[in-house]
BABA-205637 format. One line per field, with one value per residue (C-alpha): residue number from 1; residue in three letters; x, y, z. Coordinates in steps of 0.001 Angstrom, whole numbers, padded with zeros to 6 digits. Example, Ala and Ser with C-alpha at 12.3 -4.5 7.8 and 13.67 -1.06 7.14 Angstrom:
num: (1, 2)
residuo: (ALA, SER)
u: (012300, 013670)
v: (-004500, -001060)
w: (007800, 007140)
//
This chain:
num: (1, 2, 3, 4, 5, 6, 7, 8, 9, 10, 11, 12, 13, 14, 15, 16, 17, 18, 19, 20, 21, 22, 23, 24, 25, 26, 27, 28, 29, 30, 31, 32, 33, 34, 35, 36, 37, 38, 39, 40, 41, 42, 43, 44, 45, 46, 47, 48, 49, 50, 51, 52, 53, 54, 55, 56, 57, 58, 59, 60, 61, 62, 63, 64, 65, 66, 67, 68, 69, 70, 71, 72, 73, 74, 75, 76, 77, 78, 79, 80, 81, 82, 83, 84, 85, 86, 87, 88, 89, 90, 91, 92, 93, 94, 95, 96, 97, 98, 99, 100, 101, 102, 103, 104, 105, 106, 107, 108, 109, 110, 111, 112, 113, 114, 115, 116, 117, 118, 119, 120, 121, 122, 123, 124, 125, 126, 127, 128, 129, 130, 131, 132, 133, 134, 135, 136, 137, 138, 139, 140, 141, 142, 143, 144, 145, 146, 147, 148, 149, 150, 151, 152, 153, 154, 155, 156, 157, 158, 159, 160, 161, 162, 163, 164, 165, 166, 167, 168, 169, 170, 171, 172, 173, 174, 175, 176, 177, 178, 179, 180, 181, 182, 183, 184, 185, 186, 187, 188, 189, 190, 191, 192, 193, 194, 195, 196, 197, 198, 199, 200, 201, 202, 203, 204, 205, 206, 207, 208, 209, 210, 211, 212, 213, 214, 215, 216, 217, 218, 219, 220, 221, 222, 223, 224, 225, 226, 227, 228, 229, 230, 231, 232, 233, 234, 235, 236, 237, 238, 239, 240, 241, 242, 243, 244, 245, 246, 247, 248, 249, 250, 251, 252, 253, 254, 255, 256, 257, 258, 259, 260, 261, 262, 263, 264, 265, 266, 267, 268, 269, 270, 271, 272, 273, 274, 275, 276, 277, 278, 279, 280, 281, 282, 283, 284, 285, 286, 287, 288, 289, 290, 291, 292, 293, 294, 295, 296, 297, 298, 299, 300, 301, 302, 303, 304, 305, 306, 307, 308, 309, 310, 311, 312, 313, 314, 315, 316, 317, 318, 319, 320, 321, 322, 323, 324, 325, 326, 327, 328, 329, 330)
residuo: (MET, ASP, ALA, SER, TYR, ARG, TYR, THR, GLU, ALA, LEU, GLU, ASN, PRO, THR, TYR, ASN, VAL, GLY, GLY, VAL, GLU, VAL, GLU, THR, GLU, TYR, SER, SER, HIS, ASN, VAL, GLY, LEU, GLY, LEU, ARG, TYR, ASN, PHE, PHE, ASP, ALA, LYS, TYR, GLY, VAL, GLN, ASP, GLU, ASP, GLY, ASP, GLY, VAL, ALA, ASP, ASP, ALA, ASP, GLN, CYS, PRO, GLY, THR, PRO, ALA, GLY, VAL, GLN, VAL, ASP, ALA, VAL, GLY, CYS, PRO, LEU, ASP, GLY, ASP, LYS, ASP, GLY, VAL, ALA, ASP, TYR, LEU, ASP, GLN, CYS, LEU, ASN, THR, PRO, ALA, GLY, ALA, GLU, VAL, ASP, ASP, GLN, GLY, CYS, GLU, LEU, ASP, SER, ASP, ASN, ASP, GLY, VAL, VAL, ASP, ALA, ASN, ASP, MET, CYS, PRO, ASP, THR, PRO, ALA, GLY, THR, GLU, VAL, MET, SER, ASN, GLY, CYS, GLY, ALA, ASP, GLN, SER, VAL, VAL, LEU, ARG, GLY, VAL, ASN, PHE, GLU, THR, ASN, SER, SER, LYS, LEU, THR, ILE, ASN, ALA, GLU, SER, ILE, LEU, ASN, GLY, VAL, ALA, GLY, THR, LEU, ASN, GLU, SER, THR, GLY, PHE, ASP, VAL, GLU, LEU, GLN, GLY, HIS, THR, ASP, SER, VAL, GLY, ASN, ASP, SER, TYR, ASN, MET, SER, LEU, SER, LYS, LYS, ARG, ALA, ASN, SER, VAL, LYS, ASN, TYR, LEU, ILE, GLY, GLN, GLY, VAL, GLU, GLY, ASN, ARG, LEU, VAL, ALA, ARG, GLY, TYR, GLY, GLU, GLU, GLN, PRO, VAL, ALA, SER, ASN, ASP, SER, SER, GLU, GLY, ARG, ALA, LEU, ASN, ARG, ARG, VAL, GLU, LEU, LYS, VAL, LEU, GLY, GLN, THR, GLU, GLU, PRO, VAL, MET, VAL, GLU, ASP, TYR, SER, ALA, GLU, GLU, THR, MET, VAL, GLU, ASP, ALA, ALA, ALA, GLU, ASP, VAL, MET, MET, ASP, GLU, ALA, GLU, ILE, THR, ALA, PRO, ALA, ALA, ASP, ASP, SER, TYR, LEU, ASP, GLU, ALA, GLU, GLU, GLU, MET, GLU, ALA, ALA, GLU, GLU, GLU, VAL, GLU, GLU, VAL, GLU, GLU, GLU, TYR, ASP, TYR, ASP, TYR, ASN, SER, SER, SER, ASP, GLU, ILE, ASP, TYR, ASP, PHE)
u: (167275, 171022, 173308, 176818, 179477, 182027, 185029, 187448, 190432, 192081, 195801, 197676, 197923, 195601, 195633, 192404, 191833, 189704, 189104, 192196, 194363, 195753, 195312, 197051, 195716, 197234, 193981, 193085, 189706, 187537, 184309, 182134, 179034, 176279, 174207, 170823, 168995, 165561, 163915, 160160, 159491, 161035, 159178, 156795, 153992, 151702, 151201, 153182, 151481, 153772, 151450, 148285, 146393, 145178, 147619, 150538, 153958, 155120, 152208, 152074, 153220, 152754, 154293, 153968, 150403, 149063, 146758, 143095, 143618, 141598, 143747, 143260, 144202, 147917, 148017, 147998, 145688, 142510, 142444, 138856, 139329, 142655, 144395, 147497, 146587, 145291, 141764, 142859, 145038, 142753, 140956, 139165, 137588, 136011, 138364, 137507, 139504, 142751, 142730, 146068, 146060, 148282, 149659, 146299, 144390, 142778, 142749, 145451, 144673, 147862, 146811, 144951, 141816, 139469, 138838, 140674, 142918, 140681, 137857, 139977, 139721, 142221, 144806, 147225, 144952, 146973, 146875, 143964, 141846, 138139, 137130, 133983, 133095, 135135, 138323, 138453, 138209, 136483, 138228, 140248, 140245, 141052, 141742, 139509, 142214, 140965, 137729, 138190, 135949, 135648, 137654, 136378, 133271, 131670, 130720, 132311, 134425, 133544, 136565, 135427, 131999, 133583, 135587, 132580, 130614, 133093, 132823, 129031, 129225, 131400, 129134, 126031, 127621, 128823, 125859, 127081, 128820, 128418, 131000, 131981, 132837, 135433, 136240, 139678, 141401, 144837, 145627, 145366, 142478, 140103, 139663, 135892, 135610, 137770, 135621, 132438, 133883, 135065, 131596, 129930, 132330, 131832, 128094, 128386, 130089, 127406, 124583, 126209, 126555, 122913, 122043, 123888, 121717, 123659, 121365, 121666, 121477, 124788, 126618, 127811, 129288, 131658, 134024, 137284, 138627, 142379, 142416, 143816, 146687, 148600, 151500, 153162, 151231, 154521, 154751, 152351, 152811, 151895, 148861, 147703, 147799, 145881, 143057, 141314, 138198, 138505, 136172, 136315, 134640, 132482, 131455, 128122, 125172, 121619, 120055, 120012, 122619, 121195, 123019, 123489, 122656, 125248, 123640, 120923, 123389, 122999, 119236, 119195, 117681, 115003, 114088, 113832, 111477, 109377, 109039, 107377, 104085, 104023, 103966, 100803, 099761, 101272, 104632, 104512, 103882, 106380, 110005, 112277, 114932, 117471, 117067, 120301, 122435, 121276, 122544, 125800, 126267, 125708, 128151, 130774, 130414, 130702, 133802, 135358, 134692, 136239, 139325, 139676, 139449, 142220, 144409, 143788, 144786, 147959, 149082, 147279, 145936, 143435, 141167, 140594, 141763, 145099, 146238, 148014, 144967, 145460, 142608, 141749, 140464, 137633)
v: (080026, 080446, 077906, 078513, 076424, 077759, 075998, 077506, 076012, 077406, 077667, 074671, 074583, 077484, 079339, 080031, 082436, 080809, 082718, 084852, 081796, 081064, 077474, 075877, 072847, 070607, 070254, 072382, 074042, 073389, 075090, 073902, 075859, 075508, 078609, 078712, 081817, 081960, 085047, 084602, 087770, 086262, 082979, 082007, 079566, 077632, 078328, 081261, 083745, 086711, 088732, 087834, 086666, 083461, 081204, 079752, 080963, 077486, 077242, 080901, 081295, 085070, 086274, 089922, 090362, 093799, 093793, 093245, 091850, 088718, 085734, 082254, 078936, 079458, 082989, 084913, 087896, 087012, 087572, 087032, 087587, 085707, 088564, 088464, 091601, 091066, 092294, 094885, 096503, 095780, 098855, 096850, 093831, 091073, 091493, 088910, 085700, 085832, 089603, 091382, 093936, 096684, 096865, 098202, 095216, 097084, 095858, 097283, 100122, 100467, 103461, 105201, 105715, 104588, 101153, 098229, 096220, 093151, 095090, 097399, 096597, 099397, 099065, 101633, 104662, 107924, 109929, 112329, 110593, 110431, 106798, 104775, 102227, 099583, 101613, 102708, 106253, 107374, 106112, 103506, 099997, 096548, 093426, 090510, 087882, 084349, 085428, 083185, 081738, 078525, 078404, 080742, 081388, 083840, 081068, 081555, 078818, 077445, 079204, 082492, 082133, 081545, 084770, 086737, 085581, 087535, 090546, 090446, 090335, 093429, 095308, 094378, 095687, 098892, 100335, 103897, 103553, 102303, 100259, 099439, 095849, 095852, 092934, 092835, 090412, 090011, 090719, 087172, 086733, 088996, 092496, 092501, 089042, 090044, 093112, 091042, 088390, 090981, 092554, 089214, 088296, 091622, 091171, 087609, 088937, 091589, 089074, 086789, 089632, 090559, 086949, 087326, 090266, 093263, 095936, 095996, 099782, 099995, 097887, 098887, 096175, 097234, 095377, 096887, 094002, 094304, 098119, 098494, 096033, 096151, 094056, 093043, 090646, 089202, 086678, 084169, 085804, 089212, 087878, 086175, 089525, 091210, 088657, 090054, 091505, 094761, 096475, 100267, 102588, 105159, 107058, 107882, 108765, 109724, 108640, 104961, 104099, 102922, 099688, 098228, 094522, 092901, 089506, 090751, 090431, 086669, 086874, 089998, 088266, 086492, 089709, 091579, 088944, 089086, 092840, 092374, 091552, 095128, 096535, 097401, 095513, 098037, 097789, 093987, 093858, 096595, 095527, 096466, 098728, 098218, 094493, 093758, 094820, 091732, 089392, 091331, 091099, 087348, 086894, 089015, 087035, 083703, 084909, 086089, 082759, 080872, 083084, 082452, 078703, 078931, 080918, 078412, 075523, 077327, 078546, 076032, 079072, 079065, 082087, 081332, 084014, 083665, 080053, 080998, 081599, 083858, 084198, 087748, 087845, 090265)
w: (171551, 172143, 173899, 175355, 177061, 179550, 181105, 183584, 185420, 188585, 189102, 190456, 194317, 194892, 198265, 200122, 202991, 205654, 208894, 208321, 207781, 204350, 203359, 200423, 198597, 196021, 194109, 191168, 190854, 187793, 186782, 183937, 182994, 180368, 179665, 177879, 176638, 174898, 173324, 173580, 171547, 168368, 168565, 165696, 166244, 163797, 160008, 158598, 156174, 155668, 153355, 155247, 152171, 153782, 151942, 153908, 152855, 151887, 149393, 148316, 144694, 144834, 148108, 148996, 147735, 148786, 151793, 150993, 147481, 146715, 145796, 144403, 145997, 145383, 146750, 143464, 142787, 140879, 137095, 136027, 132274, 132125, 130303, 132479, 134444, 137997, 138645, 141181, 138474, 135502, 134169, 131477, 133148, 131040, 128085, 125366, 125580, 123646, 123151, 123410, 126206, 127592, 131135, 132337, 130972, 128064, 124463, 122230, 119826, 117810, 115717, 118572, 116514, 119266, 117731, 119321, 117044, 117237, 115546, 113402, 109695, 108976, 111779, 110315, 110034, 109995, 113216, 113460, 110823, 111626, 111354, 111160, 113810, 111974, 112291, 108655, 107400, 104234, 101069, 102977, 101544, 102828, 100764, 101721, 101471, 101161, 099458, 096423, 093746, 091835, 088614, 085910, 088009, 090411, 092853, 096263, 097813, 101243, 102728, 101191, 102768, 106154, 105854, 104627, 107665, 109745, 107436, 107688, 111466, 111517, 109110, 111084, 114262, 112580, 110735, 110298, 106953, 103392, 101509, 097968, 097089, 094328, 092066, 090396, 088003, 086493, 082839, 081493, 079094, 077224, 078679, 078358, 079869, 082826, 083387, 083299, 085615, 088144, 088207, 088783, 091560, 093329, 093059, 094360, 097497, 097871, 097581, 100136, 102643, 102119, 102845, 106150, 107172, 105835, 104397, 100628, 100384, 102228, 099646, 096182, 093946, 091173, 088896, 087702, 085659, 085150, 085343, 088886, 089417, 092701, 091410, 088157, 085939, 084669, 087513, 089017, 092420, 091044, 089198, 092389, 094211, 091411, 091598, 094657, 096250, 098179, 100628, 100422, 102919, 101156, 104271, 105847, 103649, 104490, 101214, 100194, 097584, 094271, 093553, 090109, 090113, 087868, 088261, 085918, 083017, 083073, 082534, 080383, 077361, 079387, 081205, 077938, 076589, 079735, 079399, 075997, 077711, 078983, 075411, 073553, 070415, 068024, 069732, 069616, 065859, 065107, 064646, 067511, 066086, 068875, 069647, 067803, 070771, 072653, 069977, 069746, 073517, 073445, 070578, 072334, 075559, 073724, 071889, 075144, 076824, 073896, 074064, 077796, 077249, 074648, 077052, 079836, 077589, 076528, 079946, 082172, 084021, 086867, 087181, 090823, 093221, 094966, 095187, 098387, 100532, 103547, 105988, 106972, 110530, 111220)
//
């Protein structure tokens, strides 16, 4: 609505023509006017909703929503999986909570190998590499950081078991490949003892994964002792990196893999004695020509353990894997 005010004043002593006779007057003429104008076509009535989404403009936090798009109570497009991409633009609905997505609402796949980053155990696979369902190609390895053991032992820590639960879940979901579990140590201590300890630790990981439902014929446990360092053994940081367990993809095989059970070393003498009942009487009474290797093995192991204890006392060294535990999310 527009309003205007108009004021006019006639000349002093105006002359009027009345019936052909001019008449003068000493009074001035004044004219005051007030004009009003109203445009009914521009009028707006009731609640305003510019984008027509059913939410009033004064409450709409997402004005300009495209026509027909479903919105929430504050006028914003629905986002069912809470990934930050509205449902009407989301090409990957029901993305897992917390997953990083692209502008189309799909989980990120940084190396474009067809396996989303959240499930990719080898996130930096070279372009064009054929990968398994876990995102790793044949001969690729990943360090299972945080998979540690009790001091001078092959017993897993509670934190290690928690991490291996995630590894087992991934392996159970991705059944098309076999893996090698590698145990590694640093260079401190006796070489033969380190080799034996790395074998036992690798086998401990294997047995735990089997206990979580992973098929044993898909797992190979091997110890490499101090033979494959990834850092210098001259520093505590380097030694911590060298004390590790790795998971290496072997690839797909049709025949079951024959797995060496390193845990049998601990009961080798008892097993050998038990096997004696399978011999005939002549074999029992006859001296065993090669039994001496058992005694030699026991003596070597005892000597190695004594040497390790001496090294630990001298250097106050802990055989446990990395003291700086880093969880590896699978």
